[in-house]
KOLZA-640965 format. One record per residue (C-alpha): residue in three letters; x, y, z. Coordinates in steps of 0.001 Angstrom, whole numbers, plus 500000, padded with zeros to 6 digits. Example, Ala and Ser with C-alpha at 12.3 -4.5 7.8 and 13.67 -1.06 7.14 Angstrom:
! residues 2
ALA512300495500507800/SER513670498940507140/
***
This chain:
! residues 98
MET499954499999499996/ILE501266503425499094/ARG500866506118501733/PRO499213509278500524/SER501367512383500465/ILE500449515391502779/THR498898517198499815/GLU496762514209498828/LYS495769513420502435/ASN494547516941503205/LYS493476517815499695/ILE495952520756499386/GLU496247521733495743/LYS499305524025496082/LEU502357523868498387/SER502059527636498814/ARG498967526989501012/LEU501084525122503662/PRO502523527013506674/GLN505881528746505952/GLY507627527991509253/GLY507329526872512864/SER504305527344515067/CYS506097529476517610/LYS507604532965517513/ALA511363532778516588/GLY513798534182519099/VAL511546533795522059/LEU513014531346524682/ILE510676530803527543/GLU512086527861529603/LYS515467528083531153/ASN517846525089531027/ALA516712522564533579/GLY520226521845534857/TRP520777518613532976/ARG523561520027530811/ASN526961518337531657/LYS529077520364529249/CYS528927523995528194/PRO530585526046525489/VAL533536528246526565/TYR534198531114524125/ASN537716532403523432/PRO537375535882521756/ASP541103535947520809/LYS540623533011518417/CYS537327534236516911/THR537346535834513477/GLY533621536786513512/CYS532445534300510880/TYR529304533731512913/GLN528930530115511859/CYS528242529236515547/TYR525524531819515533/MET523983530417512333/TYR524114526790513407/CYS523030526969516994/PRO519700525052517152/ASP518500526841520319/GLY519418530394519239/VAL521445531093522267/ILE524410532613520502/SER524163536223519568/LYS526351538670517675/GLU528095541148519910/GLY530538543522518218/LYS532874541465516214/GLY532372538443518431/ILE529575536502520023/SER527904536050523411/ILE526277532887524676/ASP523139532788526815/TYR523973529976529246/ASP520522530142530754/PHE519126528514527688/CYS522108526602526258/LYS521480522841526145/GLY525196521938525686/CYS524713520137522428/GLY528242521035521206/ILE527257521965517660/CYS528970525390518109/GLU532220523586518942/LYS531988521262516006/ILE531311524072513463/CYS534072526374514771/LYS537128525509512752/LEU539382527845514733/GLN538458526261518069/ALA537177529574519443/ILE534555527523521288/VAL535458524530523324/MET533034522411525344/GLU534067522039529005/GLY532526520110531871/GLU530011521927534081/THR531217522971537500/
***
């Protein structure tokens, strides 16, 4: 049996009639980190070139542009480590929580 596509199932004739994004307002973080993070990103501004790749890839939007560098909102950071992986200059390094 072939599963119907979303357009067939809901009888949507055009893709332009589908929602164009998430259901919540972007940039609004409402719940602080619950304390389960075991590593957090540590930023070294001396190594940063201002490419803002960490800002672009952060899934929680906790990295913001600040001058030629960045700032990290640790209240909402989940400690996923994507910022460390994307930073080729190692300006962000994940360290254990204290």
